[in-house]
C-alpha positions, 0 to 999 in steps of 0.5 A, spaced: 714 440 262 716 445 267 722 445 272 718 449 278 711 451 280 711 456 285 704 457 289 704 464 292 707 471 290 709 473 297 716 475 299 718 467 300 715 465 293 718 471 290 724 470 292 724 463 290 722 465 283 727 470 283 733 465 284 729 460 280 730 465 274 737 466 275 738 459 275 734 458 268 729 454 271 723 454 267 718 456 272 711 459 273 708 463 279 701 462 281 698 468 286 691 468 288 690 475 289 696 480 288 704 480 289 706 481 296 702 477 300 701 479 307 705 486 305 699 488 302 696 489 310 701 494 311 703 501 308 711 501 310 717 496 310 722 499 315 725 493 319 728 489 313 736 491 312 737 496 307 730 499 307 728 505 311 721 506 311 719 504 304 712 503 302 710 496 301 707 498 294 714 500 292 717 494 294 712 490 290 713 494 284 721 493 284 720 485 285 715 485 279 720 488 275 726 484 277 721 478 275 719 481 268 727 481 266 727 473 267 725 470 261 724 463 264 719 465 269 712 467 268 708 470 273 700 469 273 696 473 278 688 472 280 689 465 279 688 460 285 691 453 285 686 448 287 690 441 288 696 438 286 697 431 284 703 427 284 704 421 278 710 418 276 715 422 279 712 429 276 706 433 279 700 436 276 698 443 279 691 444 278 688 451 278 683 456 276 682 463 274 678 468 279 671 468 277 671 462 273 670 454 275 674 451 269 680 448 272 686 447 268 693 444 270 700 444 268 706 439 269 712 440 273 718 437 276 718 440 283 713 445 287 715 450 292 709 452 296 709 459 299 702 460 299 702 464 306 697 464 312 692 469 313 691 473 320 684 470 323 679 476 322 674 477 327 669 479 322 667 486 326 664 492 322 669 496 319 675 491 320 676 490 312 675 497 310 680 500 316 685 495 315 692 499 313 688 505 316 689 503 324 687 496 324 693 491 323 695 484 325 703 485 326 705 490 331 713 489 329 711 491 322 706 497 324 708 499 331 713 505 330 707 508 326 703 509 333 708 513 336 705 517 342 698 514 340 693 510 344 692 503 341 688 497 343 690 489 342 685 484 342 687 477 344 690 474 350 695 468 348 703 469 348 703 472 341 698 478 343 702 479 349 708 479 346 706 484 341 703 488 346 709 489 350 713 491 343 707 496 342 709 499 349 716 502 345 712 506 341 705 507 344 703 512 350 698 507 352 696 500 350 689 497 352 689 489 352 681 486 350 681 479 353 674 475 353 677 471 359 678 474 366 685 471 366 691 471 360 692 465 356 700 467 356 705 464 359 707 466 366 713 470 364 709 474 359 704 475 364 708 478 369 711 482 364 705 485 362 701 486 368 707 490 371 708 495 365 705 501 367 703 503 359 698 497 359 691 497 361 686 491 361 679 490 359 677 483 362 671 479 360 670 483 354 669 482 346 670 487 341 663 488 337 665 494 332 671 498 330 669 505 329 671 510 324 670 512 317 677 514 314 681 511 320 680 508 326 677 512 332 675 507 337 673 500 339 666 498 342 666 492 346 661 488 350 662 485 357 661 478 357 658 478 364 654 484 364 652 485 357 654 492 358 658 496 352 664 501 352 667 505 347 675 505 347 678 511 344 684 509 340 688 510 334 690 503 332 687 496 333 692 490 333 688 483 332 692 477 335 687 471 335 691 467 330 693 465 323 690 460 318 695 457 313 693 457 306 694 449 305 687 446 304 689 444 297 695 440 300 690 435 304 692 428 303 698 430 300 703 431 305 704 432 313 701 438 316 700 440 323 694 440 327 693 447 325 694 446 317 702 448 317 706 444 312 712 440 316 718 440 313 726 438 314 731 443 314 732 443 307 725 446 306 722 439 303 715 437 305 714 429 307 712 429 299 719 428 295 719 434 290 714 439 294 718 444 298 715 449 303 717 456 305 714 462 308 708 463 313 705 457 310 710 453 313 711 451 321 716 456 324 717 461 329 718 468 326 713 471 321 717 476 318 719 479 311 726 477 312 725 470 314 720 469 308 725 471 303 731 467 306 727 461 306 725 462 299 732 462 297 733 456 301 727 452 298 729 454 291 737 452 292 734 445 295 730 444 289 736 445 284 739 440 288 733 435 287 732 436 280 739 435 278 740 429 282 733 426 279 734 428 272 737 433 267 733 440 266 730 443 260 
């Protein structure tokens, strides 16, 4: 019987596992791809206190070394959690290795869901191959790398417009591509973005192809009314059309919002006692490494309280 299962090894899950290991909780961490989560989408970390332009890969290797030193924590990559069941006050976590259909399970006294969320992709030609090479889903993460360059923002909601405004701090020109003739963003944001001299608009247009071999060179768009095509030369393309939380395996187990994000209280506890959530799978306003790590630490702290109040560990 485990004390804790952590689902996901992004910044939130890794932090929770580190704190659990230091508290001697018998812990398993399941990660469906590789350690890092959405950090794998960006090359550098430079907005985390004490870290100046560290490569994401170096940060990931550092935290993996920290985990190895914790004897009570076991990290397993390339494993997908299929479902979680609650029975007699304990949990069964069912999982399968990538490429295999055979399901296995472990039993645990508590669960921290840190499964993250994936940016919605547009499935454009070259979108995947050029991610990290000019294609980005986070202006706060990657904006500084486009100083004095020209970038394109795809989207017209609050997030897209906020990120476009942020990018004007660095880029010499920001072109917003939106499929409608009017932004969906709030009035205040509309006023700010339309009065910014660095920002241009391509209305009623859809992106149809990202052009480039080793890095982004341009974006091809199509006008929804005329069906005419246009190529916008650019160094970066920022896509903001929403996120999809990785929470399908939790359906019918706890309260999720309409988009699938886990709803928690201030102690990171979900509506299912003993299951906590942190990071990008949880309903929250700011998706950053620093907030994910803070939530991971907080979730583990309340797991300890939950376990001590319910049973003796070991």
